[in-house]
C-alpha positions, 0 to 999 in steps of 0.5 A, a space after each residue: 666873530 669872537 676876538 681870539 685871545 692867547 688862552 683860547 684852545 687851538 681846536 676851538 679856534 679852528 672849529 670856529 674859523 677853519 681858515 686860521 689853520 694856515 697861521 698855526 701851519 706857519 708856526 710849525 704846528 703841522 698836526 692840527 688833527 691830533 688831540 694834544 695840539 687841538 687841546 692846547 691853548 694858543 699860548 701853549 702852542 706858541 711856547 712850545 714852537 718858539 713863537 710870540 703868542 701876542 703876534 700870532 693872535 694879532 695876525 689871527 684877529 686881523 685875518 678874521 676882521 677881513 
């Protein structure tokens, strides 16, 4: 699996690894199916939701490494 980075598009990450949805839900992204949220980068989504993008990416990559 590819290493996730904060400049990756949320929709692309979800397509590659649907199990990451729980991490986006946890930061308040409850509309993962809408075009706007799927087209944002992780960094953009984190900025909107007041979350540290580096922390989220680290959690996602840790999850994917298991």
